[in-house]
C-alpha positions in Angstrom: 0.0 0.0 0.0 2.8 2.4 0.9 4.4 1.9 -2.6 1.0 2.6 -4.3 0.7 5.9 -2.4 4.3 6.9 -3.4 3.5 6.0 -7.0 0.4 8.1 -7.0 2.2 11.0 -5.5 5.0 10.8 -8.1 2.4 10.7 -10.9 0.7 13.9 -9.9 1.5 16.9 -12.0 4.3 19.0 -10.8 3.5 22.7 -11.3 4.2 25.5 -8.9 2.2 28.7 -9.5 4.1 31.8 -8.7 3.0 33.6 -5.6 2.0 36.6 -7.7 -0.3 34.5 -9.9 -1.8 32.7 -6.9 -2.5 36.0 -5.1 -3.9 37.6 -8.2 -6.3 34.7 -8.8 -7.4 34.8 -5.2 -8.0 38.6 -5.5 -10.1 38.1 -8.6 -12.0 35.1 -7.3 -12.8 36.1 -3.7 -11.2 39.4 -2.9 -8.7 37.3 -0.8 -11.4 36.0 1.5 -10.8 32.3 2.4 -14.4 32.0 3.7 -16.1 33.3 0.5 -19.0 31.4 -0.9 -21.0 31.8 -4.1 -24.3 29.8 -3.6 -25.3 30.1 -7.3 -22.1 28.2 -8.4 -21.5 26.4 -5.1 -18.0 27.9 -5.3 -16.1 28.2 -2.0 -13.0 29.5 -0.5 -10.2 31.9 -1.5 -10.0 30.4 -5.0 -13.8 29.8 -5.4 -13.5 26.1 -6.1 -16.6 24.4 -7.4 -17.4 20.8 -6.5 -16.8 19.6 -10.1 -13.3 21.1 -10.0 -12.6 19.4 -6.6 -13.7 16.0 -8.1 -11.4 16.6 -11.1 -8.5 17.3 -8.8 -9.1 14.1 -6.9 -9.4 12.2 -10.2 -6.1 13.7 -11.3 -4.2 12.6 -8.2 -6.0 9.2 -8.3 -7.6 9.2 -4.8 -9.9 11.2 -2.6 -7.2 13.7 -1.3 -9.5 16.7 -0.9 -13.0 17.2 0.6 -15.5 20.0 0.0 -14.4 21.6 3.4 -10.8 21.7 2.1 -11.8 24.5 -0.3 -11.8 26.9 2.7 -8.2 26.1 3.5 -5.9 28.4 1.5 -3.0 26.0 1.6 -5.2 23.1 0.3 -6.9 25.4 -2.2 -3.5 26.3 -3.6 -2.6 22.6 -3.9 -5.8 22.0 -5.8 -5.1 25.0 -8.1 -1.6 23.8 -8.9 -2.8 20.2 -9.4 -5.6 21.2 -11.7 -3.8 23.8 -13.8 -0.6 21.8 -13.8 -2.4 18.7 -15.2 -4.0 20.5 -18.1 -1.0 22.6 -18.9 1.2 19.5 -19.1 -1.5 17.7 -21.1 -1.6 20.5 -23.7 2.1 21.4 -23.5 1.4 24.9 -22.1 3.3 27.2 -19.8 2.8 30.6 -18.2 0.5 32.6 -16.1 -2.0 33.3 -18.9 -2.6 29.6 -19.6 -2.9 28.7 -15.9 -5.4 31.4 -15.1 -7.5 30.8 -18.2 -7.6 27.1 -17.4 -8.6 27.9 -13.9 -11.5 30.1 -15.1 -12.6 28.0 -18.1 -11.7 24.4 -17.4 -9.2 22.1 -19.1 -9.6 23.8 -22.4 -10.1 27.3 -21.0 -6.8 28.5 -22.4 -8.3 28.6 -25.9 -11.8 30.0 -25.0 -12.5 33.6 -25.9 -14.7 33.8 -22.8 -11.6 33.5 -20.5 -9.7 36.5 -22.0 -11.4 39.1 -19.8 -10.7 37.0 -16.7 -7.0 36.7 -17.7 -6.8 40.5 -18.2 -8.2 41.0 -14.7 -5.6 38.5 -13.2 -2.8 40.1 -15.2 -3.7 43.6 -13.8 -3.3 42.2 -10.3 0.0 40.5 -11.2 1.4 43.8 -12.5 0.3 45.5 -9.3 2.0 42.9 -7.2 5.3 42.9 -9.0 
């Protein structure tokens, strides 16, 4: 069992979002409020993680690593953000803040959706302010 867990951990995507990107996404999503909740979308926490995204994060790592409550924990939310965006960026051979933020906003193929451009521009403005 121990070896299976190690194998699952090694197979997880390795992506580390910059602090500026993470802070910018949190500012856009929740205004930096780790207790934020959007009932209409069932999005929770500092990164406004929806249940479907959480399920996808658990699918990516191969086991039930996160629960709905974990969305309110900024450290766990960042791990989900990095797992989710890292997985799809690796899958499509992408890199950079724009791709990561557009995937976060629009799903696995969000990087190519016109509808995520405005979101990226908002994130980018925060990044520029932070650097």
